[in-house]
C-alpha positions in Angstrom: -68.7 104.8 -92.3 -65.7 102.7 -91.0 -62.9 104.0 -88.9 -59.7 105.1 -90.7 -56.8 102.7 -90.1 -54.9 104.9 -87.7 -57.9 105.4 -85.4 -58.7 101.7 -85.6 -55.1 100.9 -84.7 -55.2 103.3 -81.7 -58.5 101.7 -80.5 -57.0 98.2 -80.8 -54.0 99.3 -78.7 -56.4 100.4 -75.9 -58.2 97.0 -76.2 -54.8 95.3 -75.9 -54.0 97.2 -72.8 -57.2 95.8 -71.2 -56.3 92.2 -72.0 -58.3 91.7 -75.2 -56.7 89.2 -77.8 -56.4 91.6 -80.7 -52.8 91.2 -81.7 -53.5 89.5 -85.0 -56.1 92.1 -85.9 -53.6 94.9 -85.0 -50.8 93.3 -87.0 -53.1 93.3 -90.1 -54.2 96.9 -89.5 -50.6 98.1 -88.9 -49.8 97.5 -92.6 -52.1 100.4 -93.5 -50.6 102.8 -91.0 -47.3 104.3 -92.2 -45.6 104.6 -88.8 -46.9 101.2 -87.5 -45.9 98.9 -90.3 -44.2 95.8 -89.0 -45.8 96.1 -85.6 -45.0 94.6 -83.1 -41.8 92.9 -84.4 -40.3 96.0 -85.8 -38.8 97.9 -82.8 -39.6 101.4 -84.1 -43.2 100.5 -84.9 -43.6 98.9 -81.5 -42.4 102.0 -79.7 -44.4 104.3 -82.0 -47.5 102.4 -80.7 -46.3 102.7 -77.1 -46.1 106.5 -77.6 -49.9 106.6 -77.6 -50.1 104.4 -74.5 -47.5 105.8 -72.1 -50.0 107.6 -69.9 -51.9 104.3 -69.4 -48.7 102.5 -68.4 -47.0 105.0 -66.1 -49.2 106.3 -63.3 -49.6 110.0 -62.6 -48.1 109.4 -59.1 -45.0 107.7 -60.5 -44.5 110.4 -63.1 -44.7 113.1 -60.3 -42.2 111.1 -58.2 -39.7 110.9 -61.1 -40.2 114.5 -62.0 -39.5 115.5 -58.4 -36.3 113.5 -58.3 -35.0 115.0 -61.5 -35.9 118.6 -60.8 -32.6 119.4 -59.3 -31.0 119.1 -62.8 -32.8 122.2 -63.9 -32.5 124.1 -60.7 -36.3 123.9 -60.2 -39.0 124.7 -62.7 -37.5 126.2 -65.9 -39.4 128.0 -68.6 -38.6 127.5 -72.3 -37.5 131.1 -72.4 -35.0 130.6 -69.6 -33.7 127.3 -71.1 -30.2 127.8 -72.5 -29.5 125.3 -75.3 -28.2 122.0 -74.2 -28.7 121.8 -70.4 -30.2 118.3 -70.4 -30.2 115.5 -73.0 -33.0 113.0 -72.4 -32.0 109.7 -74.0 -34.8 107.5 -75.3 -37.1 110.3 -74.2 -40.2 108.6 -75.6 -43.4 110.6 -75.4 -42.6 112.4 -72.2 -39.6 114.1 -70.7 -39.7 114.9 -67.0 -37.7 118.2 -67.3 -37.2 120.5 -70.3 -34.6 118.7 -72.5 -33.1 118.0 -75.8 -34.9 114.7 -76.5 -33.4 111.9 -78.5 -35.4 108.9 -79.6 -35.6 106.6 -82.7 -39.4 106.7 -82.7 -40.8 109.7 -84.6 -44.2 109.2 -83.1 -42.7 109.3 -79.6 -40.9 112.6 -80.4 -44.1 114.0 -81.9 -46.0 113.4 -78.6 -43.3 114.8 -76.4 -44.1 118.4 -75.4 -41.1 118.9 -73.0 -38.5 118.8 -75.7 -37.0 122.1 -76.7 -35.2 120.2 -79.5 -36.0 116.8 -81.0 -33.3 114.6 -82.3 -34.0 111.3 -84.1 -31.2 108.8 -83.2 -30.4 105.3 -82.2 -29.0 104.5 -78.8 -27.1 101.4 -80.2 -24.5 103.5 -82.0 -22.7 106.9 -81.8 -25.0 109.6 -80.7 -25.6 112.4 -83.2 -24.4 114.9 -80.6 -21.2 117.0 -80.3 -18.7 116.4 -77.5 -19.2 118.0 -74.1 -22.4 119.7 -74.9 -24.6 118.9 -71.9 -24.7 119.7 -68.2 -26.7 116.5 -67.6 -28.1 113.4 -69.3 -31.1 111.4 -68.3 -32.3 108.0 -69.3 -35.7 107.0 -67.8 -36.7 103.3 -68.2 -34.3 103.0 -71.1 -31.1 101.0 -70.2 -32.7 97.6 -70.1 -33.8 98.1 -73.7 -30.3 98.9 -75.0 -28.3 95.9 -76.2 -25.0 97.8 -76.5 -25.3 99.6 -73.2 -21.5 99.7 -72.8 -21.1 101.9 -75.9 -24.0 104.1 -74.7 -22.4 104.7 -71.4 -19.2 105.8 -73.1 -21.2 108.0 -75.4 -22.9 109.6 -72.4 -19.4 110.5 -71.0 -18.5 111.9 -74.3 -21.4 114.4 -74.6 -21.3 115.4 -70.9 -19.4 118.5 -69.7 -16.5 117.9 -67.3 -18.7 118.1 -64.2 -21.8 116.8 -65.8 -24.3 114.5 -64.2 -26.0 111.4 -65.6 -29.2 110.1 -64.0 -30.6 106.7 -64.9 -34.0 105.6 -63.8 -35.1 102.0 -63.9 -38.0 100.0 -62.5 -37.3 98.0 -59.4 -40.5 96.1 -60.1 -41.3 93.5 -62.7 -41.8 95.1 -66.2 -45.2 94.5 -67.7 -45.3 91.4 -69.9 -46.1 93.4 -73.1 -43.0 95.6 -72.9 -40.9 92.8 -71.4 -40.8 91.2 -74.9 -38.4 94.0 -75.9 -36.2 93.8 -72.8 -32.6 93.1 -73.8 -30.9 92.9 -70.3 -32.1 92.6 -66.8 -29.8 93.3 -63.8 -30.4 94.0 -60.2 -29.9 97.5 -58.8 -26.6 96.4 -57.3 -25.4 95.0 -60.6 -26.4 98.2 -62.5 -24.4 100.3 -59.9 -21.4 98.1 -60.5 -21.7 98.4 -64.2 -22.0 102.2 -64.0 -18.9 102.4 -61.7 -17.0 100.2 -64.1 -17.6 102.7 -66.9 -16.2 105.6 -65.0 -19.1 107.0 -62.9 -19.3 107.8 -59.2 -22.8 106.5 -58.4 -25.4 107.3 -55.7 -28.0 104.6 -55.9 -31.4 104.7 -54.1 -35.0 103.4 -54.4 -38.3 105.3 -54.1 -41.6 103.4 -54.3 -40.2 100.7 -56.5 -38.2 103.0 -58.8 -34.4 102.9 -58.9 -32.5 106.1 -59.2 -28.8 106.2 -60.2 -27.2 109.7 -59.8 -23.9 109.5 -61.6 -21.0 112.0 -61.5 -17.8 111.8 -63.4 -14.9 110.3 -61.6 
């Protein structure tokens, strides 16, 4: 008995990760998988597929590093019972949030996999966020800004949904993005350039690097 299309698609993604030339095969299979139709050209389908692969692309050590750097936003380890609605908004949360958060992503598959979301919101980062004003104490965007075309609007939206003394933390790779995900990259700036952009849009920025990862801790001016 043959594999069902979804299982076959997942298997093909793993083969692709190991350098096998299976893109044409996957494009054909994707037409029979509801959440993967149009892969890889259709952005939502592309990131739906990446939801399954995120653990293979971000090492455990790097996840632990990022989690450690973001922990101050929740005052340490916070249980779901202790979480009061709206402490952190994780933009483009993908399949994993580093602290308990309200997660916003346009990929339903990503949201489905994400177990650190106390609330899941489907939304697009290229327009107005479906979030009320001044709801959050903090906002995080991990490996996200370089995939957002209209990042200027997004930065203004982040200021809108943050409380008066809110904190925004952006995390970006200081190393070359892998060639597969780079095809979706919309802008690429140096750490210094990102700092200048964030300051231009009204943030007071502390920028530092840890093991090839850039961290931008941004307070409101």
